[in-house]
N, C-alpha and C positions, 0 to 999 in steps of 0.2 A: 504493500500500500504506500509506504514512504517513498519507495523507488518510483512508483507511478506518479506520486505527487511532484517529486523532483523533475521528472520528465515533462510533466505538464507545465511547471514553472519555467523550465528551460525553453520549451517551445514558445511560451508567451514572451519570454525575454528576447528570443531570436526574432519573433514576429514584430516586436516593438522596434528593433533596430532596422529590420528590413522595410518597415513601414514608416521609419523615422523621417518623414518628409515634411513634418510640421510640428505637432505638439507631442511631447513626451513627458507625461506627468512625473514619473520618477526622477528624470533628469532635471525638470524645472524645480521640483521639491528639493533635490539635492543642491541645486545652484543657490537657493536661498541660504542654506546652511554654510555653503562654501564662502559666499560673500560675507556672512557674519564671522566665520572663522578667520578670514583674511583681515577683516577690519580689527579683529581681536589680536591677531598674531603679528601684524605688520604695522609699523608706524606710518610709513608713506607708501603709497601704491601709485606709481607715476607711469602713464602711458604716453609715449612720444611718437609723433607723426601718425597718430591714429586717424587723422583726416585723409590720409592717402589710401587707407584700406578700402577697396572697392565695395560699394553698397548694393549694386544691382547686377552683379555677375557672380558666377561660382568662384569660390576662394578655397585655396589650399594653404593653410598656415604651415610654415616650415621653421620651427624654433630650434635654437641650440638647446642642449640638454644637460644641465648641471645639477638639478635638484629633484631628480626622480619625479614623483607624481605632481609635485608642486608646480613644475613648469607648465603642465597642461592645464592645471586649475587656474593659473593666472589668466589664461584665455577664457576659461569658463566664467570666471568672475567678471571679466570685461565685456564679453560678446553676448548680445541678447539672443541670437539665434542658437539653436541646438548644434553643437559642434560634434561631429563624429570623429573619433580618434582611431587611428590605425596603429596597432601595437604588435610586437613580435608574437608569433603563434605559440611559443613555448610558455607564455604567460597564461595560456588558457587550458593548461593540463588539469588544473583543479576544477572540478565541477562547480564548486561554490563560486570561485573567482570567475569562471566562464559566465555564470548566470549574472553575477554582480556587474561584470564588465558590459554585458549585453544591455542590461537595464540602464547603464550609464553611458551608452553610446560609444562603446569601445568594441572594435571588431578586429579579428586577427588578419595579419598579412603574412604570407608564407615565403620563406627564403630557402635557398638550396640546402642550408644546414639543417632545415626542418625536415629534410627528406625529399628527394627528387619527385617521388610519387605524389607529394602534396602540392607541388607547384601548379598543377592543373586546377587546384581549388581557387587560385588567384583569378581565374576567369569569372568566377562568381563574385569575387571582390570587385573586379572592374565593373561588372554589371551593377553591383550595389552602389559603387562610387558614381557611376553615370546617373543612376536614378536620384541619388542624393544631390549631386551637383546640379542636375537639370532643374531641380526645385530651388536652387540657389542656397542650399544648406551647406555650410562650410565643413571642410575636413581638415584634420591636423595630423601631420606625420613628421617625426623628428629625423632630419636628414643625416645626422651624425651616426645614427644606428645604435648608439649606446650612450649612457650617461657617464659624466666625469665631473667631479667637484672642482677641478682646476679651472682657472680663468684662461682657458685656451680652447680654441676651436679645433675639434677633432676633424680628421679628413671627412669630407662630405661624401656620403654613399649615393648610390644610384636609385634609392628607394622612391624619392619624390618623382623624378622623371619617369620611372618605370610604372608609377601609378597614373601620373597626369597624362603622359603621351598616349599610352594604349587606351586609356579611358576616352581621351579626346578622339582618337582614331576610331574607337568603337562607336562613337556618336557622330562620326563623319566630320569632325572638327567644327561642330556647330555649338559646342558648349561655351567657348571663349573663356576657358578656365584661366584665372589669375593666381599665380603662386606668390605668396607674401613671405619672403624670408624675415624671420623675427629673432631679435636678440633679447635675452632676459638676463639682467644683471642684479645681483644681490649684494647689498653692502656688507652683510654678514650672513653667509649661506645657512648657518645653523642657529643664528641668534634670534631670541625672542624680541619683538618690537624693533626689528631691523627694517630696512627699506628695500623695495625692489623696483626696478625700472624695466619697462617693456618697450623696445624700439621696433617699430614697423619699418622695414626697408622698402625700397622701390619695388612695386609688383612686377613680376615677370609673366608675360603673356605666352601661353602655349601655342597660340595661333602663329606666332613668329617662327615656330619650328616646324610648321606643317610641311613645307617643301623638303626640308632636310630629312625629316622623319620618314616621309614616303619614299625617299631615295635611299637613305642609309640610317635605319633606326638606331644602331649603336652610336653612330657619330652624333645624332641629335640628342641622345640620352647623355652622352659625355659633355656636349656643349651646354645643355641645360644645367647639369651638375656643376660645371665650372662657373656658370653665370650665378647660380645660387650662392656658391662659395664666395664669389667676388662681392656680391651685395652684402653678405653677412659680415665679411671682414671690414667693411666700411664702418660698421657700428660696433663690432665686437671688441671688448677689452681682452686682447689676445696676447698672452705672454708666450711667445714662441721659443724663448731662450731657456730651455729646460734645465741646463746646467746651473743657472742662476735664478731659478724660479722663486725660491724663498727670499732671495735678496730683493727681487722685484716686489714681492708681497710686503716686505718690510717697508720699502719706500712708499708704497700705497698706504699702508697703515699709518706711518708717521706723517706723511705729507699731504694726502689727498684733501683733507678738510681745509687746510690752510691754502693750498693751491686753488681749490674751488672758490673760496672767498675772495682771493686776490685776483684770479684770472677770469672767473665766470660768476660775478656776484649776483646777477639778476636772472641766471638761467635755471630753469626747474630741473634740468639734468646736469647740474654743475659737477656733482661728484663723479659720475661716469666720464664726463669730459676731462676732468682733472686726472683721472686714472689713465685715460688714453694718452694725454699729454705726457705724463710721467713715463709710461711705457715707451712711447715713441722716442722720447729724449734719451732714455737709457739704451734703446736699440741703436740709436745714432752714435752714442758714445762708444758702445761695444764695437761697432764697425769702424769708426773713424778716429777715435781718440781713446784707445784701450788703456792707456796709463791713467787717465782721469777716471775711467770706468772702474778699474781695479782699485784705485784709491778710495772711491766712493763705496765699493763693496767692503773694503776694510773698515772704513769709518762706521758704516751701518752695522756691520758684524760686531764691532767693539761696543757700540751703543746697546745693541740687543743683549750682549753678554753682561754688561753692567746692570741693566735693568733686571735681567733674570736673577742676578745675585740678590736683589732686593725684593724679589717676588712680584715684579712688574713685567708687563709685556708690551709689545709694539702697539697694541690696541688701546692702551691706557692714554688718556689725555694728560700730557705732561705740563699743564699749566697750573699755577697756584689758584686754588679756589678760596674766595673770601670766606672768613670764619663765620660771619653773620649769615651768609648764604647756606653754609653747611648746617648751622644751628637751626635756621628757619625751616629747612627741608626736614631735618630730624623731628622737629616739633610737629610739622605737618603730617609726617608718616606715623607718629605716635597717635595723633588725634584721629586719623582715619583707620587705625589698626583694628578697633572692634568690628567695623563693617568688613574690613579685609579678611580678618580671621574668620568671621562668620561665613563669608563666601567660600573660603578655602575649606572649612569644615564641611559645608554642604556639598562641595565638589570633591570630597575626599576619595570617593570610589572611582570616578573617572581619572583622578590624579594618580591613584595607586595603579590603575590599569595601564596608564601611560608609562609610568616608570618601570612597571613589571615587564611590559613588552619591550621597552627601550633597552633594558639590560640584556635582552636576547638578540637585539639587532646588531649584527656585525658590521654592516655597511652604514656608515654614519650619514650617507646621503639621504637615507630614509627617515632621519630624525624629524625634519620639518614636516615631511609627509605624514609621519605618525602623529605628530601634534595636531595637525589639521584633521586627520582622520578621526581622532578621538573627539574633536569638537563637532565634526559633522555627524558621526554615527553613534558614539558612545554617550556623549553628554545628553542628547535628547531622550535616550532610553532611561537613564538614571533619573533625569529630571521629572519625567512622567511618572515613574514608579514612586519617587519620593513625594510628589504632589498627591498622588492617589493615597499614599500612606498617611500624609498629614490630614487629608480630607476625611479619611476613615477615623483617625484618632480624635479629631476635633469635632467630627459630625457637622462640618460647616464647609459649604462650597465656597463661600466668600474667603474664609481663611486659607483654603487651598489655593485659590486664585491669587491672593496676595502673596502667598509663599512662592508660587510659580513665577510671579512677576519680579520677585527679588533675586531669584536664583542666578540668572545670567549676569545682570549688572554687578552683583556682589562678588561672584566668582571672578569676573573679569577684573574688578577692582583689586581682588586678592592677588591675582597674577601680576598686575601692574605694580602693586605694592611690593611684592617680592623682588621684582626687577629693579624698582627704584631704590630699595634698600641695598641691593647688591651694587648698584652704580654709586650710591653714596659711600659705601664702604671703600670702593676703589678710589674715589676722590680723596677720602680721608687718608688712605694709604699713600697716595701720591703726595699729599701735603706733608705727611711725616717724612717722606723721602726728601722732599725739597728743603724742609726745615733742618733735618739732622745731617743731611749729606749735600749741602748746597754746592760744594765744589764739583762733586760727581754729577749733579743735575746740570750745572752750567756746562760741564764738559760734554755731556750727552747732547744737550741742545745745540752745542757748537758742531758736534759730529753730524747731526742730522739736519743741519741747515741746508735746505734745498737750493738756496740762492747761489751756492757755490758751483752747482752743476746743471741746474734746470735752465 
C-alpha cells in the first residue's frame, strides 16, 4: 500500500513538472518561504543589470556555481515566473529526492557518465524544454557542471548549448531562446547576515547560431560555450592564480571595504567592483612587476601571521571602535535579550536539527543551503505543531494565534542577537589588541596599506 502511495505521489510530481507551463502551487508555496529565509539569512540581496533580462522571450539562466542549492534559490527568490532547473541525473537516485525535486521544478539531465544507454532519455528532456520555453517559462542550468566554493570560474561545459541548440532545432529555431549568463557573488559564502550580488550578463541569442549549427553542430556548440564563458568572465570575480589564491583572498578581506568606499562610493555593487579591481591589479603585478608582487605577498603573509598570534583574522575590522559605541551596543543587546532568548527557546528544535545535520555535513558548501532548508521546510512544521500544542493547552484560538505571530519575528531577533553579540565580541577583541599591542597594530596597518601597490 505504501509503495503504491509513493508511486502515485511520484506520478503526480512528474505530471506537475511536465505540465509546468504556468502555475505550480508547491513551487509558489515554497518560493514564499525561500524569500522569507533569504531576507532572514542575508543582509543585502542586490541584483545588477536585471533590466537586461528579456521579459517576452524564452530564457535560459546560466549561473556560476559556488554555493550549492543557494545559487539556484537566488533566482527563485528574484524571478516571478516558475523556473525549471536542470540538474545532474545522479541527484535523482533517491526516490524521496526525485519526488521533492519534481515538485520543485527540478528535472534530470543525463551525461555520458550516467551511462550511454541513458543519453536517449535526453530527447524527452529536449521535448520538455521546448514545451516549457515555448510558454516563455525560464530554465536554469549551471554551465560549470559542478560547484566550487572558490572565487574562480571553472571551465564552462557544453551543457547549456547542448540543451539550447537541439531544443531550438527541435522547434525549427522558432523559439528565439535567450541565454543569460549570470554571476553570483557572496561577501561571505558561509556567513550569516552576509551579502550576495547577482549580475545578469548580456543575453546570448541562439538564433545567431542557426546557420553554424545546421552546418556543423559541434562547432556551434563550442562557439556558444566560448561566448558564455566570455560574458561570464566580464562580471566574474575570478582568481585564476591558484598558487597565490589565499594571498588574493587576504587582500580582498583586508582591503575591499576601504577600496569600495574610496573608488566606488555611490555604486550599489561597490564591493564586487573593488574585489575585481584588486584582483586585476594583482594579476598585472604578477605578470609585469613580480618583485612588487612578491613583496606584497610577504607583507600580507606577515600581517596575517601577526594577527593569528592574537586570535584575529583577515576578516576582522582593524579599526578602533569608540568605547561609548561598544557600551551602547552592549546595553542594547542586554535590553532586547529577553525577547531574543524567548525566540531562541521557541526555535530550539529547528536549531538542534540544524546543528545535528550540520555536524554530519562534510562538504561545507552545503552549510548555507542547510540553513535555508531548515527555514523553508523544518521551521514551518515545528511552528505549526507548537501552535497547535499551545492552543490545546490554553483552550484558546486567540492565544495560539498570538503565539504563532510571535514565533518568526522573535526567532529571527534571536538569531540576529547572537550574530550581533559575536560581532561585538570581535570588536572588543580588536580594541584590546590595539590598546595593548599598539606597535604591532601600527605595523600590521602599514603592511596592508593598499596604496603602496593598488
